[in-house]
Legacy VTK file of the C-alpha trace (Angstrom):
# vtk DataFile Version 3.0
C-alpha trace
ASCII
DATASET POLYDATA
POINTS 180 float
113.722 107.342 32.917
115.721 104.607 31.736
118.491 106.975 30.977
118.527 108.213 34.433
118.636 104.559 35.827
121.703 103.721 33.312
123.426 107.020 34.371
122.955 106.365 38.083
124.422 102.903 37.515
127.480 104.061 35.584
128.214 106.759 38.161
127.877 104.094 41.138
130.205 101.731 38.911
132.822 104.534 38.301
132.757 105.268 42.190
133.448 101.756 42.988
136.223 101.301 40.421
137.765 104.504 41.885
137.606 103.268 45.282
139.591 100.143 44.452
143.297 99.798 44.414
145.628 97.356 43.220
146.950 96.111 46.846
143.621 94.589 48.003
143.548 91.071 47.690
140.272 90.059 46.343
140.039 87.496 49.275
141.226 90.016 52.012
138.588 90.645 54.376
137.003 94.315 54.429
136.774 95.651 58.042
133.844 98.277 58.116
134.690 101.111 60.591
131.792 101.348 63.244
129.831 104.486 62.761
130.331 105.554 66.618
134.192 105.272 66.194
133.686 108.412 63.953
132.198 110.537 66.930
128.858 111.099 65.928
125.674 108.943 65.828
125.648 105.013 65.560
123.085 102.695 63.928
121.698 99.554 65.432
120.134 97.106 63.134
118.120 94.126 64.202
116.487 91.499 62.196
112.885 90.148 63.603
112.242 86.481 62.581
110.297 84.745 65.096
107.148 82.701 65.882
104.139 84.563 67.154
100.565 83.366 68.336
97.579 85.959 69.004
93.980 86.507 68.886
92.552 88.470 66.146
88.910 89.813 66.078
87.125 90.198 62.713
85.878 93.711 62.278
83.174 92.320 60.013
81.382 89.656 62.263
83.268 89.860 65.476
84.390 86.314 65.341
87.581 85.801 67.411
90.376 83.743 65.603
93.272 82.325 67.298
96.124 82.863 64.981
99.635 81.319 64.802
102.346 82.432 62.452
105.652 84.056 62.103
106.874 87.728 62.178
109.810 88.845 59.997
111.231 92.284 59.338
113.878 94.630 60.662
114.328 97.242 63.169
116.778 100.226 62.726
117.559 102.870 65.235
120.075 105.778 64.967
121.643 107.946 67.806
124.852 108.407 69.998
125.892 105.102 71.192
124.991 105.930 74.887
121.417 106.511 73.840
120.901 103.465 71.891
122.377 101.674 74.807
119.480 103.279 76.935
116.706 102.594 74.618
116.410 106.110 73.098
116.961 107.041 69.307
116.510 110.226 67.245
115.685 107.927 64.384
113.671 104.490 64.990
112.074 102.527 61.929
110.367 99.077 62.032
109.296 97.443 59.062
107.449 94.069 59.616
105.483 91.337 57.937
103.193 88.794 59.728
102.041 85.692 58.179
99.583 83.542 60.014
96.742 81.197 59.949
93.858 80.472 62.433
90.590 78.908 62.964
87.539 81.098 63.774
85.959 80.114 67.257
82.357 80.416 65.984
82.275 79.488 62.214
85.292 76.943 62.322
86.297 78.573 59.104
89.938 78.674 58.299
91.757 82.139 58.062
95.163 83.219 56.392
96.612 86.442 57.036
99.231 88.791 55.717
99.973 91.777 57.395
102.548 94.488 56.463
103.392 97.370 58.488
106.016 100.256 58.875
106.483 102.382 61.994
108.702 105.161 62.211
109.792 108.028 64.796
111.877 111.100 64.241
113.277 113.869 66.578
116.271 115.761 66.377
117.492 114.757 69.890
116.320 112.620 72.732
115.587 115.455 75.051
113.771 117.433 72.337
110.241 118.149 72.828
109.529 118.035 68.903
109.046 114.700 67.268
107.021 112.903 64.525
105.285 109.440 64.794
103.966 107.704 61.670
102.464 104.202 61.333
101.097 102.407 57.915
99.498 99.236 57.767
97.919 96.886 55.248
96.300 93.434 56.582
94.628 90.886 54.503
92.837 88.020 55.572
91.170 85.455 53.553
88.983 82.613 54.544
87.815 79.367 53.408
84.149 80.446 53.986
83.103 82.879 51.308
82.440 86.319 52.658
84.394 86.203 55.859
87.445 87.736 54.318
88.354 91.262 55.051
91.231 94.145 54.350
92.128 96.440 56.768
94.394 99.719 55.827
95.728 102.295 58.406
97.685 105.298 57.714
98.534 107.534 61.050
100.898 110.379 61.429
101.426 112.554 64.255
103.912 115.733 64.901
104.467 117.680 67.952
106.186 120.975 67.698
106.827 123.081 70.822
105.730 125.690 72.454
102.579 124.170 72.264
101.467 121.440 74.260
98.989 119.995 71.553
99.952 117.409 69.030
98.895 117.674 65.313
97.596 114.606 63.753
98.334 115.080 60.058
96.735 111.765 58.848
94.359 109.378 60.489
92.843 107.148 58.054
91.456 103.547 58.559
89.630 101.647 56.034
87.934 98.395 56.285
86.729 96.079 53.450
84.557 93.126 54.499
83.387 90.438 52.521
86.410 89.247 50.461
LINES 1 181
180 0 1 2 3 4 5 6 7 8 9 10 11 12 13 14 15 16 17 18 19 20 21 22 23 24 25 26 27 28 29 30 31 32 33 34 35 36 37 38 39 40 41 42 43 44 45 46 47 48 49 50 51 52 53 54 55 56 57 58 59 60 61 62 63 64 65 66 67 68 69 70 71 72 73 74 75 76 77 78 79 80 81 82 83 84 85 86 87 88 89 90 91 92 93 94 95 96 97 98 99 100 101 102 103 104 105 106 107 108 109 110 111 112 113 114 115 116 117 118 119 120 121 122 123 124 125 126 127 128 129 130 131 132 133 134 135 136 137 138 139 140 141 142 143 144 145 146 147 148 149 150 151 152 153 154 155 156 157 158 159 160 161 162 163 164 165 166 167 168 169 170 171 172 173 174 175 176 177 178 179
């Protein structure tokens, strides 16, 4: 496996060196062409970094916890520029992380949460009736009170292919572990 990594690095280095020419000044700014200028799909990329507040209910004891924290991540969308401008995309991907703390309304216990999730959407075109949706999440909550922590894992994948009006759920798994 190590030789594959070194070979890949050598090929990448050779490609980068081949792309350079002596007329480029090291301090000259590089202007990257926009994808939509090429006459095909464009890509939108957004970074997410914002404070959030929400209420979380423990799946183990039902306690409500007012959480305050921060969500970070990124969102990528791909399609023709006019479709992106209208909020549509043939490819959508959201990768996020939420880190938060809160106090339990019943027990007064302090909770800390780390949530990592990835959601996606794929379709061959905006008007196409076939598409795939996926969602993965791993949520860990710890508590200052022994036994109140928990972990949740979710994996969901849905496919819709015409001409049937039904959707096929290929994965729908959720697990909850209490007492961490």
